[in-house]
C-alpha positions in Angstrom: -30.2 -29.2 36.9 -27.3 -27.7 35.0 -26.4 -24.1 34.8 -24.8 -22.6 31.7 -22.9 -19.4 32.3 -21.5 -16.9 29.7 -17.8 -16.3 29.7 -16.7 -13.2 31.4 -15.6 -10.1 29.4 -12.0 -10.8 30.5 -12.2 -14.4 29.2 -13.6 -13.2 25.9 -10.8 -10.7 25.5 -8.2 -13.4 26.3 -9.7 -15.7 23.8 -9.7 -12.9 21.2 -6.0 -12.2 21.8 -5.3 -15.9 21.4 -6.7 -16.0 17.9 -5.4 -12.6 16.7 -3.1 -12.8 13.7 0.3 -11.2 13.7 2.0 -11.7 10.4 5.6 -10.5 9.7 7.6 -10.2 6.5 11.1 -8.8 6.6 12.9 -8.5 3.2 16.4 -7.2 2.7 18.4 -6.9 -0.6 22.1 -6.1 -1.0 24.3 -5.7 -4.0 26.9 -8.4 -4.7 29.1 -8.5 -7.8 27.0 -5.8 -9.3 23.7 -7.7 -8.9 20.8 -7.2 -6.4 20.4 -10.3 -4.3 18.3 -11.3 -1.4 20.3 -11.2 1.9 17.7 -11.2 4.6 14.3 -12.9 4.9 12.1 -13.4 7.9 8.5 -14.4 7.6 5.8 -15.6 10.0 2.2 -16.8 9.4 0.1 -15.8 7.7 2.6 -13.9 5.5 4.8 -15.7 3.0 7.2 -14.1 0.5 7.7 -15.5 -3.0 10.4 -14.5 -5.5 9.2 -15.2 -9.1 11.8 -15.0 -11.9 11.8 -11.3 -13.1 11.3 -10.5 -16.7 14.3 -9.9 -18.9 16.1 -6.7 -17.9 13.8 -6.1 -15.0 14.6 -5.9 -11.3 14.1 -8.6 -8.6 10.5 -8.8 -7.3 9.3 -9.9 -3.8 5.7 -11.0 -3.7 4.0 -11.0 -0.3 1.2 -13.5 0.1 -1.2 -13.9 3.0 -2.8 -17.3 3.8 -5.3 -15.7 6.1 -7.7 -14.5 3.4 -8.1 -11.1 5.0 -7.9 -9.1 8.2 -10.4 -9.2 11.1 -10.5 -7.0 14.2 -7.2 -7.3 16.2 -5.1 -8.7 13.4 -1.8 -7.1 12.6 0.6 -7.2 9.7 4.2 -5.9 9.8 6.1 -5.5 6.6 9.7 -4.3 6.2 11.6 -3.8 3.0 15.2 -2.7 3.0 17.0 -2.1 -0.3 20.7 -1.8 0.1 23.1 0.6 -1.5 23.3 0.4 -5.3 20.4 -2.0 -5.4 17.1 -2.0 -7.3 14.1 -4.1 -6.2 10.3 -4.1 -6.1 7.8 -5.6 -3.6 4.2 -6.2 -4.3 1.4 -8.4 -2.9 -0.3 -11.4 -4.4 -3.9 -10.2 -4.2 -6.2 -7.5 -2.9 -6.1 -7.2 0.9 -9.6 -7.6 2.4 -10.4 -5.9 5.8 -13.5 -7.5 7.3 -16.0 -6.0 9.7 -14.9 -5.8 13.3 -16.9 -6.0 16.6 -14.5 -3.5 18.2 -10.8 -4.1 17.9 -8.8 -2.4 15.1 -6.7 -4.1 12.5 -3.2 -2.8 11.9 -0.9 -2.8 8.9 2.6 -1.2 9.4 4.9 -0.9 6.4 8.5 0.2 6.7 10.4 1.0 3.5 14.1 1.8 3.5 16.1 2.9 0.4 19.8 3.2 0.9 22.4 5.2 -1.1 21.9 5.1 -4.9 19.1 2.5 -4.7 15.8 2.2 -6.4 12.8 0.9 -4.5 9.3 0.2 -5.7 6.4 -0.6 -3.4 3.4 -1.6 -5.5 0.7 -3.4 -3.4 -2.7 -4.3 -4.9 -5.8 -2.6 -3.6 -7.1 -2.8 -0.1 -10.9 -3.4 0.2 -12.4 -2.0 3.4 -15.7 -3.8 4.2 -18.6 -2.1 6.0 -17.9 -1.8 9.7 -14.2 -2.6 9.3 -11.6 -0.9 11.4 -8.2 -0.4 10.0 -5.1 1.6 11.0 -2.4 1.5 8.4 0.9 3.4 8.5 3.6 3.5 5.8 7.0 4.9 7.0 9.8 5.6 4.5 13.4 6.4 5.2 15.7 7.2 2.4 19.2 8.4 1.5 19.3 11.7 -0.4 20.5 10.0 -3.6 18.0 7.1 -3.5 14.8 6.8 -5.6 11.5 5.6 -4.5 8.2 4.9 -6.3 5.5 3.8 -3.8 1.7 3.8 -3.6 -1.5 2.4 -2.2 -5.1 1.9 -3.5 -8.3 1.8 -1.4 -11.7 0.6 -2.2 -14.4 1.7 0.3 -16.9 -1.2 0.5 -17.7 -4.2 -1.7 -19.1 -2.0 -4.4 -20.0 -4.8 -6.8 -22.4 -6.0 -4.2 -23.9 -2.6 -3.5 -22.0 -2.2 -0.1 -20.5 1.1 0.8 -18.2 1.9 3.7 -20.3 4.1 6.0 -19.5 2.8 9.5 -16.2 1.8 11.0 -12.7 3.3 11.1 -10.1 4.0 8.5 -6.8 5.8 9.2 -4.2 5.5 6.4 -1.0 7.5 7.2 2.3 8.1 5.4 5.6 9.5 6.7 8.6 10.1 4.4 12.0 11.0 5.6 15.1 11.8 3.5 18.4 11.8 5.3 16.4 11.7 8.6 14.5 14.9 7.6 10.7 14.7 7.4 9.7 15.8 3.9 6.1 14.6 3.7 3.4 13.4 6.1 -0.2 12.6 5.1 -3.1 10.9 6.7 -6.7 10.0 5.7 -9.1 9.6 8.6 -12.6 8.3 8.2 -14.3 7.8 11.6 -17.6 9.7 12.2 -20.2 10.7 9.6 -18.3 8.7 7.0 -21.1 8.7 4.4 -21.4 12.5 4.6 -17.7 12.9 4.1 -17.6 10.6 1.2 -20.6 12.2 -0.5 -19.5 15.8 0.2 -18.1 17.9 -2.7 -15.3 18.9 -0.3 -14.6 15.2 0.5 -14.8 12.3 -2.0 -17.7 13.8 -4.0 -19.4 10.4 -4.2 -16.3 8.5 -5.3 -15.6 5.2 -3.5 -12.1 4.3 -4.8 -8.8 6.2 -4.4 -5.1 5.7 -5.0 -1.9 7.5 -4.2 1.6 7.2 -5.7 4.7 9.1 -4.7 8.0 9.5 -6.4 10.8 10.6 -4.2 14.1 11.3 -5.9 16.7 14.0 -6.7 15.1 14.5 -10.1 11.5 14.5 -8.8 10.9 18.2 -9.8 12.1 17.4 -13.4 9.5 14.6 -13.7 6.4 16.8 -12.9 5.5 17.4 -16.6 6.1 13.7 -17.4 3.7 12.7 -14.6 1.0 15.1 -15.9 1.4 13.9 -19.4 1.1 10.2 -18.4 -1.9 10.9 -16.1 -3.8 12.7 -18.9 -7.5 13.4 -18.4 -9.1 9.9 -18.2 -12.9 9.7 -18.5 -14.5 8.6 -15.3 -11.6 9.5 -13.0 -10.3 12.5 -11.2 -6.5 12.7 -11.3 -3.9 15.2 -10.3 -0.2 15.6 -9.4 1.9 18.1 -7.5 5.5 18.6 -6.4 6.8 19.5 -3.0 10.3 19.3 -1.5 11.8 16.5 -3.6 8.5 14.5 -3.7 6.2 14.1 -6.6 2.6 13.2 -5.5 0.0 11.6 -7.8 -3.7 11.0 -6.8 -6.6 9.1 -8.3 -10.3 9.2 -7.3 -13.1 7.3 -9.0 -16.4 5.4 -8.7 -15.2 2.3 -10.6 -12.4 0.5 -8.8 -11.5 -1.6 -11.9 -11.2 1.5 -14.1 -9.0 3.2 -11.4 -6.8 0.1 -11.1 -6.3 -0.1 -14.8 -5.3 3.5 -15.2 -3.1 3.3 -12.1 -1.3 0.3 -13.4 -0.8 1.8 -16.9 0.6 5.0 -15.4 2.9 3.0 -13.0 4.3 0.9 -15.9 4.9 3.9 -18.1 6.4 6.1 -15.3 8.9 3.5 -14.1 10.0 3.1 -17.7 10.5 6.8 -18.3 12.2 7.7 -15.0 14.0 4.4 -14.2 14.6 2.9 -17.6 12.9 -0.4 -16.6 10.6 -2.4 -18.8 7.2 -0.8 -19.2 5.3 -3.6 -17.5 4.0 -4.7 -14.1 4.5 -8.1 -12.4 2.4 -10.8 -14.1 0.1 -11.3 -11.2 -1.2 -7.7 -11.8 -2.8 -9.0 -15.0 -4.9 -11.6 -13.3 
């Protein structure tokens, strides 16, 4: 007679830790002979960094790709982007990030952005799709010189809406922290943990919307661009949008039921805004058109 025993809880936890993913992407740019060039790159599975040829008159672009196909409970991604003095560069991701359901452990995404003196930095990831019962903790930390300029953002889709799924159970904490010359100028956090469906449906919450986006512009001329941002945002049908200014930071928000509509408006705004305030081509990386 044979006896089959179940693995102990400790053994299960050890097995889980053995398969947890920890991807790292470190990207650094510096200025040489008046041109922005890559000077540091470290990457570990499942993250890979690609450098497509930028369009004419545009800035270098780093494209972060993941071979994992998404995050499950316990996975971690660490992304660092350092743009040196007098440099201009953009980083984006190859495709939407998917966060799958978890049986308990949280997934983590930590993003660190550093813009040195007289630099321009763009952080333009594609949307993050949070599946039902997913657990995600994401933090984006920004450190800047007072004369640097930053345009950065994130998009969230709460559930696989095309399939009728909505995010009603799980955990989502999405936090930002921005420091200019080591002084904290903005901190923001979205937390969805308990009674998620009620919060998303409440008029004081998401009012039934299931897709949202944030963009920030931090620069010495941020206050001067408030009317520009309002004009470019407009009053799009099917979306709630708004912008405000505080302490050297321009904040733009989007909220909508249709993720594709929100993505399209977000992309058009971004392309137009970078052109007006930065003088760069009014376009996004080609992979954003796929």
